N, C-alpha and C positions, 0 to 999 in steps of 0.2 A: 722512328720513321716507318711508314708503310712500305713493305717490301713486296711489290708486285711488278709485273711487266708492263711497259708503257709504250707499245708500238702498234701501228696500223698494220696490216699487212700485212706480206710480208712484210743494226749493222755495227794483244801487245802491238803495238804500233810498229810499222815497217820503216826502217831508215833507208836513206838513199843508197848506202853501201849494200844493204840487203837486197834492194831492187836490182842493182847491177850484177851482183854475184849469183842471185837465185831466180831471177825472172824466168829464165828458160826452163828451169826445173819446176817452178811453181805452176806455170800455166800450161805445161805440156800435158796433153790428154793422157790419162792412164787407161790402157785398154782393159776392158772387162770382157766377160763372155758376150760375144756378139749375137745379135738377133737380127733377122731380116725383117725390115718394114717395107711393105709395098709402097710404090709411089702413091701419095694421097691426092685425091681430087681436091679442088679448091673447096674447103669446108665452109659451110655457111655459118656455123655457130662455134667458131674457135674462141678461145679465151687467152689471148696472147700477152696479157699484161695484168698487173695488179688491179683487182676489182673488175676485170672483164674488158670487153672491146672499147667501152667509152669511159673506163675508170670510174664507174658509178655504182658498181655492185649489182647491175641489172643485166639479165639475159633476155634476148628477144625470142628464145625458143618457146614453142607451144607444143601441145600434145603430150605433156608430161603427166606422169601418174598423179592422180588426185588423192590417193590413199595408198597405204602399204600394208602388206600382211604383218602379223605380229612379229615376225622375224626381221622385218625391214625389207628394203629393196634387195633384189638379187645381187649378190657379190660376184662381180666379173673377174676380179683378181685382187690379190694381196701381194705386196712386195716390201722387203725390208728397206728402211731408210736410215737416217741418223739424227743427230741432235740439231736443234734449231727450229725456227718458226717460219721459214720461207714458204710462200704460197706456191701452188702448182699452176703452171701455165701450159696451154695446149695450142699447138699450131701445126697444121698440115700433117696430122697423123702422129705427131710426136708430143710427148710431155716433157716438161723441164722443171726442175726445182733445185734447191741448194741445201746442203746440210753439212754438219760436221762429222767426220769419221777419222779415227786415229788422232793425229795431231794437225789435221788439215781441214779447211773448208773447201768443199767441192761443188761444182755445178754438174748435174747429172741429166742426161737425156735418156728417155725410155719410150718404148712403144705405147702410145696412148690406149690401144686396145688390148695390150698384153701385159704391160708392166715390166717387160724385159729390158734390161739396161742395154743401151747402145754405146754410150761413151760417158766418161767422166773427166773433168778437168779440174786440177787444183788451182784455186785462186788466191789462197792466203793460208796463214797459220790459223788454227781454230781459236775462236774467241771463247773465253771462259768467264762466267759470270754467275752470281748467286741466284739469278732468275732463269738459269738455263744456258747451256753452252751452244755455240754454233751461230750460223747466220740468221739474220732477221729479215733482210730485204728480199723481195721477190724478183726473179729475173724478168726482163722485158724482151720480147721477141719482135723483131722488125724484119720481115722477109727472111733472108738467109743469115742474119746476124742476131746474136743474143747478147744483151748487155746485163752484167751482174755487178753487184756491189757487196763487198764483204762487210762483216760487222766491225772491221777495223779500218774501213774507209779505202779499200783497194777496189778501183773501178776497172773492169775489163770488158772488152768486146771479143766475142768468140764466134767461130763459125758454127752455125746450126748443124751443118753436115757432120763434122767430126770433132768439134770442140777445140780446134786449134786457135791460138791467140792471134787476134788481128791488131789490137793496140791495147794499152793499159795506162793507168795513172795511179800513183799513190797520192790520194787527195790530201792527206795530212802532211806528208813530206814535201809535196810540191806547192800546195796552196794554203797551208796552215789550217786545214780542215780539222775541226774538233770532234772527238768521238764522244757522243753522249754517254752518260753513266751506264745505261743498259744496252749500249751498242748501237751502231749505225743501222737505222731501220727504214729510212726513206727509200723510195723506189725511183730509178731513172725514168724519165719521160721522153718519148720520141715526139718531136714537133717539127715537121718538115724535114730539113736536112740537119736538124740539131738534136742533141741529146741534153736534156735539162736535168741538173742534179742540185739538190740542196746540200752543198758542200759544208756549210757552216764555217767557212774559212774567215781569216782575219783580213783587214785592210781591203775591203771591197770584194772579197771572195766568198760571200755567203751563198748566193745562188749563181751557178755558172752554166753556160751553154757551150757544148763541145760539138765540133763537126763529127757527125756520127760515123762518117766513113774513115777518118784518120785520127780522130781524137784531138785535133787542134782546137785551141780555145777561140770561140767566136765572140763571146762577151762575158762579163762578170758584173755582179751588182750586189749592193747592200753589204753591211758588216753586222752580222747578227749571230747569236748562238744558235746551234742547230736544234730543231725539234725532232720529232719522230714521224712526222707526217710526210705524205707524198704530194708533190706539186701536181696541179692540173692546168690545162690550157682551155680557155674559153673565148668566145667572140661576143663582145658587148658594144653596141652602137657602131658596128662595122669595124671594130678594132680588135685584133687578136691580142690576148693578154695571158700572162702566166700568173697564177695565184699560188703563192708559196706560204705555207703555214709554218713559220719558223718557231724557235723556242720562246719568242716573246711577242709575236705579232703575225697577223695576216697581211702580206704585202702584195700589191698589184704591180706587175712589171710589164712593160711593152715587150711583146714576144720578139720583135725584130732586133732590138738592140739592148734590152735589159734595163732601159730607163725606168727609174722609180716613178710610178704614177700616184700612188697613195699608200698609206700605212694605217692599219687599224690595230692598236696596241691590245694584246691579249696575253697577259702574264699569268702563268700557272705554276703551282708549286713544282720544284725540280725541273722547270722548263718542259713539262710533259704536255705538249700539244701533239697528239698522236693521230687522231682521226683525220682522214682525208676530207677536205672541204667538199660540200655538195653544191653543185651549180644548179640554179633554178632559172631556166630561161624566161625572159630574155636578159635579165640584168641583176639577179639576186644570187646570194651565196650563203650557205648555212655552215657554221663552224660550231664545234663543241669540244669540251675538255672535262676531265674528271677532277678529283681533289676539291670538290665543292665549287668548282668554277661555274659550270652550266653551259649554256648555248646562246647563240645569237643569230638572227637573220639580218643580213646587210644588203643594201641596194647600192649598186655601182652607178654613178651619175657623172655627167659632164656639165659644169656650170661655167659660163663665160670662157669656154674653150679649155677649161682645166678639169682633168679627171679627179674624181673623189669618191668617197663612200659614206653612206649614212646608215645609222642604226634603225632598222624597222622595229624590232623588238629584241629584248634580252631577258633571259630567265634562268632559273636554277634547274630546270628539267632537262632531260636528255644529256646527261653528263657522260659522253663517250669516253671510256677509259682507254681502250686501245682499238676497239672495233668501230668501224665507220657506219653511219646510217645510210638508208636507201630511201628514195623518194618515189611515191606512187599515188597518183590522183590526189594531189595536194595534201598528202600526209607523209610524215617521216616515220620510218620504222627503224628502231635501233635499240641500243642498250643504255638506259639511264643507270649508270653504275651496274648493279646486278639485276635490274628489272628490264625485261623486254618491254618496250614501250611504243605506243602509237601516239604521235604528236601532231596536233593540228598546225599546219604550216602557217596559216594566216595569223594565228594568235599565240602560238607557242604553248598552248594548253594541252596536257595529256588527255587522250580519249580513253585509254586503258593501259594498265601495266600488269605484267605477269612474272611471277617468280619461277625458279626451277632450272635456270641455265647458268646461274652465276654470271660471270663476265664472258658471255658467249660472242658469237659472230654470226653473220647471216648474209644471204643474197636473195634477190627477188627474181622470180620467173613465173610466167603463165598464171598471174593472179595470186601467187602464193609466196610465202617466205620459207626458205630452207634455212633452218636454224640449227647451229651446232653449239652445244653447251661446252664450257671449258673442261668438263669431265667426260666428254665423249657421247653425251646423249644427243640424238639427232631427231628433229621434229619437222613436220610439214604443217604450216599454219596459213590459213586464209588471210590475205592482206585486206582486212576490213576494219574501218574505224568504229564499227558498231560494237564489237566485242572481240575478245580473244577466242578464236575458233581453231582449235587444234584438230587436224585431220589424221595425223599419225605420229607415233613416237617409237624410238628404238634405242637401246644402248648399243652403239655401233663400235666405239673405241674405248679404250681405257687410258688412264693417266692424263697428263696435261695436254689439252687441245686448244692451242692459241692461234691456230692457222685457219683463216676463213675458208669455207668450201669453194670449190671450183666446179662450174657446170659447162660442159662442152660436148656438143653433138650427142645429146641424149645420155651422157655419162656424168656421174657426180663423183668428184675426186676429193678425198679427205686425207689428212695425215695427222699423226702425233709425232713424238720424238723417236719412235722406233719403227714405224711402218707407214706405208701408203695403202690406200684402199680405193677401189673403183667400183661404183654401184650403177646398176641399170636404172636410170631415172625416167625412162619413157616406156619400159616394158617391151622394147623391141630389140634388145641386144642379147 
C-alpha cells in the first residue's frame, strides 16, 4: 500500500464518559507567556479560514514582490510550533493554528506581526499516525469565535479573545462520525448562522449543520463515509448550495435544510477525496483525486424543476493528492501528483507541467503562484499558460511541509512540524 498523507488543508476516540469527566480540563486555555497585541483596525486582507477569504486559494492582495533576493523574502519572525498539518489563519491582527504538543492537540493564538503566543487551548488528546502525529484540520475564524476540529473528531467553538470554550461536540460519540485512516482533515465552514461539517456519521449524519452560536443541530443529511476534503458553499441559479466531497461522491445539498439535490459518484482508493472542490461561476465545479483517479469538470443544472449535474469532461490529468488547485483566467494551477501543472479549464488538457516540488501546495496572488514544495522549497511562479515561468526560489524550511502557505496583509506564513515562519511578501514590513 502506498503510505502517504491524503488531506487538503488543513483530523484515540473520545468516549462519552471521557467527555463528561475531562471536558473542563481539555478545553480550558493554558496560559503561556503573554504578549500585548494592539487593537487591530479592520484588515482588508485577512485569511480567516482554509484556503483564504473565499475558500479558493486566492488572495486579492496586490503590490507584492515580483522577485526575491537569493536568500528569499525577509524573515519577520520564527516561532516554534508542534506536530500536525493544520493551516495558519489570520484575523484582526492575530494568527491561529493547531498542533500537537506533549499528549495533547492544542489551538494556539499568536500575534500575526510578532509570532508571540497569546493563548493556547487543549481540544483533544494527540492523534498519532504513521504519516505524522497531530491535527490536520485548519481552524475557522468567524468574528469573535474560532471553530476547530481535532484529528479524532472533536469539534469545539472557542473565544478568539482568550481561547475559552463556548460549546463542543464529540462527533464520533454523539453522531457516529467515522475517523478516516489518516485522521479527520475536513474543515468547518461558516454559512450564515450555521457551521457545516463533514461528520462522516452513520444513519443520515454524513454532513451536518450546527447553530454556530450554541452548537445545536440545525440539519443532517446523507449517509456516507468521510473524505478528507472541506465543503464549500455556492450560489447556482439563485439557490444556495453546499458541495461536500465525501469519501465516495461529490454531493449537492440545499443550504437551508440539507436536502439532497444530486450526487456524483467519485470513488477513489482508500476513500481519499482530499482536494477542496473549485467552483467556477456561474454553475460549474472542478474535482480531482490522486491514486490514478484524475479530475472532472461538472455543470450544475436544473431540468424540469429538478436539480442535477452533468459531466463536461473527465480526464486523468491534475490528480490532486492532498493539495487543492486554484483557478485563474480559465486555467487551473495545481499538482498532478508530483507535477506542478497548468490545465486548460475548457478541455482538461495540460498546458505545461514542472517537476521539483514533489507533492507541494500553492496559493494565487497578484498574477503569481506562491508554491511550497513538500520538502520546504518556496518558489514564486508567474501564472501563465504559455510556459512555466519561475521568478524566484529559495529553500526556506526543512523536513515535511504539507501545510499550504497563508498570505495576509503583506505577510506570508509557512510552517512545518517544528516551527512557523513569517515572511515579508510586499517589501513593506
